[in-house]
Backbone as numpy.savetxt, mean C-alpha at the origin, in Angstrom:
# Nx Ny Nz CAx CAy CAz Cx Cy Cz
-37.63 40.46 26.71 -36.60 40.43 25.70 -35.45 39.53 26.15
-35.12 39.60 27.44 -34.06 38.75 27.97 -34.41 37.27 27.82
-35.64 36.89 28.04 -36.07 35.50 27.93 -35.95 35.02 26.48
-36.28 35.88 25.53 -36.16 35.52 24.12 -34.70 35.26 23.74
-33.78 36.06 24.26 -32.35 35.90 24.02 -31.84 34.59 24.60
-32.29 34.23 25.79 -31.86 32.99 26.43 -32.35 31.76 25.68
-33.50 31.85 25.05 -34.01 30.71 24.29 -33.20 30.46 23.03
-32.59 31.47 22.46 -31.83 31.27 21.22 -30.43 30.75 21.46
-29.87 30.98 22.63 -28.52 30.48 22.93 -28.46 28.96 22.82
-29.38 28.21 23.44 -29.31 26.74 23.29 -29.45 26.31 21.83
-30.28 26.99 21.07 -30.45 26.63 19.67 -29.15 26.85 18.89
-28.46 27.95 19.17 -27.19 28.25 18.52 -26.13 27.22 18.91
-26.09 26.87 20.19 -25.12 25.88 20.66 -25.37 24.54 19.99
-26.60 24.12 19.91 -26.94 22.84 19.26 -26.54 22.88 17.79
-26.82 23.98 17.13 -26.45 24.12 15.72 -24.94 24.03 15.53
-24.19 24.71 16.39 -22.72 24.67 16.30 -22.19 23.26 16.55
-22.75 22.58 17.54 -22.32 21.20 17.82 -22.61 20.28 16.63
-23.77 20.44 16.02 -24.12 19.62 14.87 -23.18 19.88 13.70
-22.86 21.15 13.47 -21.92 21.48 12.40 -20.53 20.92 12.68
-20.08 21.02 13.92 -18.76 20.50 14.28 -18.71 18.98 14.12
-19.76 18.30 14.51 -19.79 16.84 14.37 -19.77 16.45 12.90
-20.49 17.17 12.06 -20.49 16.88 10.63 -19.13 17.09 9.99
-18.44 18.14 10.37 -17.12 18.43 9.82 -16.11 17.39 10.24
-16.15 16.99 11.51 -15.15 16.03 11.97 -15.34 14.68 11.33
-16.59 14.27 11.06 -16.76 12.97 10.42 -16.29 13.01 8.99
-16.44 14.15 8.29 -15.93 14.24 6.93 -14.42 14.22 6.93
-13.79 14.89 7.87 -12.33 14.90 7.93 -11.79 13.52 8.21
-12.44 12.78 9.10 -11.98 11.44 9.42 -12.04 10.55 8.19
-13.11 10.63 7.42 -13.24 9.80 6.23 -12.18 10.11 5.20
-11.89 11.38 4.97 -10.92 11.70 3.93 -9.50 11.43 4.38
-9.18 11.63 5.64 -7.82 11.39 6.08 -7.50 9.91 6.15
-8.52 9.08 6.28 -8.29 7.65 6.29 -8.00 7.12 4.90
-8.27 7.93 3.87 -7.95 7.52 2.52 -8.89 6.48 1.96
-10.14 6.48 2.39 -11.09 5.48 1.93 -12.11 6.11 1.00
-11.66 6.77 -0.05 -12.56 7.45 -0.97 -13.53 6.48 -1.62
-13.01 5.37 -2.14 -13.88 4.41 -2.82 -13.38 3.02 -2.52
-14.22 2.19 -1.91 -13.78 0.82 -1.64 -13.60 0.05 -2.94
-12.70 -0.91 -2.92 -12.45 -1.73 -4.11 -13.63 -2.65 -4.34
-13.98 -2.83 -5.58 -15.01 -3.78 -5.95 -14.42 -4.70 -6.99
-15.14 -5.72 -7.33 -14.63 -6.66 -8.34 -14.41 -5.97 -9.68
-15.19 -4.92 -9.96 -15.07 -4.23 -11.24 -13.98 -3.17 -11.22
-13.58 -2.69 -10.05 -12.62 -1.59 -9.98 -11.20 -2.10 -9.94
-10.26 -1.19 -10.16 -8.85 -1.53 -10.05 -8.54 -1.86 -8.60
-7.49 -2.63 -8.33 -7.14 -2.94 -6.96 -6.94 -1.66 -6.17
-7.36 -1.67 -4.92 -7.19 -0.47 -4.11 -6.78 -0.86 -2.71
-5.71 -0.27 -2.21 -5.27 -0.47 -0.84 -5.51 0.81 -0.09
-6.49 0.82 0.74 -6.83 2.02 1.49 -7.07 3.20 0.56
-7.66 2.96 -0.60 -7.99 4.03 -1.53 -6.79 4.56 -2.29
-5.64 3.88 -2.23 -4.43 4.42 -2.84 -4.08 3.77 -4.17
-4.81 2.77 -4.62 -4.53 2.15 -5.90 -3.79 0.85 -5.81
-3.50 0.35 -4.62 -2.84 -0.93 -4.46 -3.51 -1.72 -3.34
-3.21 -3.02 -3.29 -3.81 -3.92 -2.32 -2.71 -4.55 -1.47
-2.94 -4.71 -0.19 -2.01 -5.43 0.68 -2.40 -6.90 0.70
-1.41 -7.77 0.48 -1.64 -9.22 0.51 -0.63 -9.87 1.45
-0.97 -11.06 1.92 -0.03 -11.77 2.78 1.02 -12.50 1.94
2.05 -12.99 2.59 3.17 -13.61 1.87 2.75 -14.88 1.12
1.80 -15.63 1.68 1.34 -16.84 1.00 0.67 -16.51 -0.33
-0.16 -15.48 -0.31 -0.84 -15.05 -1.54 0.18 -14.59 -2.57
1.15 -13.82 -2.14 2.19 -13.34 -3.05 2.98 -14.51 -3.62
3.38 -15.44 -2.78 4.15 -16.59 -3.24 3.36 -17.43 -4.25
2.07 -17.63 -3.98 1.24 -18.40 -4.90 1.15 -17.71 -6.26
0.98 -16.40 -6.25 0.91 -15.65 -7.51 2.22 -15.74 -8.28
3.32 -15.67 -7.56 4.64 -15.70 -8.20 5.01 -17.11 -8.66
4.51 -18.13 -7.98 4.85 -19.52 -8.30 3.95 -20.13 -9.35
2.86 -19.46 -9.67 1.86 -20.06 -10.55 2.26 -20.06 -12.02
3.41 -19.46 -12.33 3.84 -19.41 -13.73 3.13 -18.35 -14.54
2.40 -17.50 -13.86 1.68 -16.43 -14.55 2.57 -15.23 -14.82
1.95 -14.10 -14.87 2.64 -12.87 -15.23 3.19 -12.10 -14.03
2.91 -12.54 -12.83 3.28 -11.77 -11.64 4.79 -11.54 -11.56
5.15 -10.36 -11.10 6.55 -10.00 -10.90 6.70 -9.45 -9.48
7.89 -9.62 -8.91 8.17 -9.19 -7.55 9.33 -8.21 -7.56
9.14 -7.06 -6.91 10.23 -6.10 -6.77 10.55 -5.98 -5.28
11.82 -6.15 -4.95 12.32 -6.02 -3.58 12.95 -4.65 -3.46
12.39 -3.79 -2.59 12.84 -2.40 -2.49 13.82 -2.16 -1.34
14.36 -3.24 -0.78 15.35 -3.09 0.28 16.70 -2.69 -0.31
17.64 -2.41 0.57 19.00 -2.03 0.18 19.86 -3.28 -0.02
20.94 -3.19 -0.81 21.78 -4.36 -1.09 22.31 -5.06 0.16
22.66 -4.33 1.21 23.14 -5.00 2.42 22.04 -5.82 3.07
20.80 -5.40 2.94 19.68 -6.18 3.47 19.45 -7.43 2.64
19.59 -7.31 1.32 19.44 -8.47 0.46 20.47 -9.52 0.81
21.72 -9.07 1.01 22.82 -10.00 1.32 22.59 -10.68 2.67
22.00 -9.95 3.59 21.78 -10.47 4.95 20.74 -11.60 4.99
19.66 -11.47 4.21 18.56 -12.43 4.32 18.36 -13.27 3.07
18.97 -12.90 1.97 18.62 -13.48 0.69 17.41 -12.75 0.15
16.99 -13.14 -1.04 15.84 -12.48 -1.68 14.86 -13.55 -2.16
13.59 -13.20 -2.23 12.63 -14.17 -2.79 13.04 -14.53 -4.22
12.86 -15.77 -4.58 13.27 -16.24 -5.90 12.60 -15.43 -6.99
13.41 -14.99 -7.95 12.91 -14.25 -9.09 12.66 -12.77 -8.87
13.01 -12.26 -7.68 12.76 -10.85 -7.40 13.64 -9.94 -8.25
13.08 -8.81 -8.63 13.84 -7.74 -9.25 14.26 -6.84 -8.10
15.55 -6.56 -7.99 16.07 -5.81 -6.85 16.27 -4.35 -7.22
15.40 -3.49 -6.66 15.50 -2.05 -6.90 15.29 -1.35 -5.56
16.34 -0.77 -4.98 16.16 -0.04 -3.72 15.09 1.04 -3.87
14.36 1.30 -2.80 13.26 2.25 -2.83 13.68 3.60 -3.42
14.86 4.09 -3.07 15.32 5.37 -3.58 15.54 5.40 -5.08
15.67 4.24 -5.70 15.88 4.16 -7.15 14.62 3.74 -7.91
13.58 3.40 -7.18 12.41 2.79 -7.81 11.78 3.69 -8.88
11.61 4.95 -8.59 10.95 5.84 -9.54 11.73 5.94 -10.85
13.05 5.99 -10.76 13.86 6.15 -11.98 14.07 4.84 -12.73
13.97 3.70 -12.07 14.28 2.43 -12.72 13.07 1.57 -13.06
11.94 1.80 -12.42 10.79 0.91 -12.57 10.33 0.74 -14.01
10.23 1.82 -14.74 9.71 1.75 -16.11 10.57 0.88 -17.02
11.88 0.86 -16.77 12.76 0.08 -17.64 12.98 -1.36 -17.15
12.64 -1.63 -15.88 12.92 -2.96 -15.34 11.68 -3.78 -14.96
10.52 -3.14 -14.99 9.28 -3.82 -14.65 8.24 -3.56 -15.74
7.34 -4.50 -15.94 6.27 -4.33 -16.93 5.06 -3.70 -16.24
4.66 -2.53 -16.70 3.57 -1.79 -16.08 2.21 -2.46 -16.27
2.09 -3.35 -17.26 0.81 -3.99 -17.53 0.69 -5.37 -16.90
1.65 -5.75 -16.07 1.61 -7.03 -15.36 1.53 -6.79 -13.86
0.94 -7.72 -13.10 0.87 -7.55 -11.64 2.27 -7.42 -11.03
2.41 -6.48 -10.10 3.68 -6.28 -9.41 3.45 -6.42 -7.91
4.23 -7.28 -7.29 4.22 -7.46 -5.84 5.45 -6.74 -5.31
5.26 -5.91 -4.27 6.34 -5.10 -3.73 6.64 -5.59 -2.32
7.92 -5.87 -2.04 8.33 -6.40 -0.74 9.50 -5.59 -0.20
9.58 -5.50 1.12 10.72 -4.87 1.80 11.02 -5.71 3.04
11.54 -5.11 4.08 11.84 -5.87 5.29 10.57 -6.22 6.07
9.70 -5.21 6.29 8.54 -5.44 7.15 7.20 -5.06 6.54
7.20 -4.43 5.39 5.95 -4.02 4.77 5.70 -2.53 4.78
6.60 -1.75 5.36 6.42 -0.30 5.40 6.96 0.39 4.15
8.20 0.15 3.80 8.76 0.77 2.60 8.05 0.28 1.35
7.57 -0.95 1.39 6.85 -1.46 0.22 5.54 -0.71 -0.01
4.96 -0.15 1.04 3.77 0.69 0.84 4.15 1.93 0.04
5.27 2.55 0.40 5.75 3.71 -0.34 6.08 3.31 -1.77
6.73 2.17 -1.93 7.04 1.67 -3.27 5.78 1.41 -4.08
4.76 0.89 -3.43 3.48 0.66 -4.11 2.87 1.97 -4.58
2.94 2.99 -3.73 2.44 4.32 -4.12 3.20 4.85 -5.34
4.51 4.66 -5.34 5.33 5.13 -6.46 4.91 4.43 -7.75
4.76 3.12 -7.70 4.39 2.37 -8.90 3.02 2.77 -9.42
2.06 2.95 -8.52 0.73 3.40 -8.94 0.84 4.76 -9.61
1.65 5.65 -9.03 1.85 6.97 -9.60 2.50 6.93 -10.98
3.28 5.90 -11.23 3.93 5.74 -12.53 3.02 5.06 -13.56
1.84 4.68 -13.13 0.88 4.08 -14.06 0.83 2.57 -14.06
1.45 1.92 -13.09 1.36 0.47 -13.02 -0.08 0.09 -12.67
-0.63 -0.85 -13.43 -2.05 -1.15 -13.35 -2.45 -1.99 -12.16
-1.60 -2.90 -11.72 -1.97 -3.85 -10.67 -0.80 -4.01 -9.71
-0.93 -3.40 -8.52 0.17 -3.35 -7.56 -0.28 -3.94 -6.23
0.58 -4.78 -5.64 0.29 -5.44 -4.38 1.43 -5.22 -3.40
1.11 -4.77 -2.20 2.07 -4.61 -1.12 2.11 -5.92 -0.33
3.30 -6.49 -0.15 3.43 -7.75 0.58 3.55 -7.46 2.07
2.49 -7.77 2.80 2.41 -7.49 4.23 3.44 -8.30 5.01
4.16 -7.63 5.90 5.14 -8.30 6.74 6.51 -8.42 6.11
6.60 -8.16 4.80 7.88 -8.15 4.11 8.65 -9.46 4.18
9.96 -9.34 4.01 10.83 -10.52 4.02 10.82 -11.21 5.37
10.56 -10.45 6.43 10.49 -11.04 7.77 9.37 -12.08 7.82
8.20 -11.73 7.32 7.08 -12.68 7.28 7.33 -13.78 6.26
7.98 -13.44 5.16 8.30 -14.41 4.11 9.17 -15.53 4.69
10.23 -15.14 5.39 11.13 -16.13 6.00 10.43 -16.92 7.11
9.63 -16.23 7.91 8.91 -16.91 9.00 7.95 -17.97 8.45
7.44 -17.74 7.25 6.53 -18.70 6.63 7.29 -19.83 5.94
8.62 -19.76 5.93 9.43 -20.81 5.31 9.40 -20.77 3.79
9.14 -19.62 3.24 9.07 -19.50 1.77 10.48 -19.40 1.19
10.66 -19.79 -0.05 12.01 -19.87 -0.64 12.67 -18.52 -0.88
13.97 -18.49 -0.63 14.80 -17.35 -0.96 16.06 -17.86 -1.65
16.72 -16.97 -2.36 17.98 -17.33 -2.99 19.03 -16.32 -2.55
20.27 -16.71 -2.63 21.36 -15.84 -2.24 21.46 -14.69 -3.22
21.64 -13.52 -2.68 21.78 -12.34 -3.52 23.13 -12.37 -4.23
23.11 -12.23 -5.54 24.33 -12.19 -6.34 24.41 -10.82 -7.01
25.32 -9.94 -6.56 25.39 -8.60 -7.20 25.84 -8.68 -8.64
């Protein structure tokens, strides 16, 4: 009887390890936010959140092409004054974005979101997607990368 008991312990341990490995891989996938990768047919998706991260050159080309693209700068006014703002940007600090976006931005046109480094613009992108904006792009590297690339800015006029 003792031998029979010893044979089942390894089987139980293996079963528990297999279950633990399966659970951890599922948790990793969901916490990474990669529910569904973007495809050509699907809406833009940035890490499964409904927006896409683009570099400053891509953003500038979209904004310069004379199309429908719009740019929202979610930095604070003192930051705008310090560096200038990309030409044609709509200036809405991140804390005001939820309350002002619907009246100052077109939800059916592409929106590029920029900040200082690309972190707050991710939050801003999430807010816009939550408000129903159809096509949202986070500008990677923010105004820091924009200036480093030599892209145009204009003086902030309050």
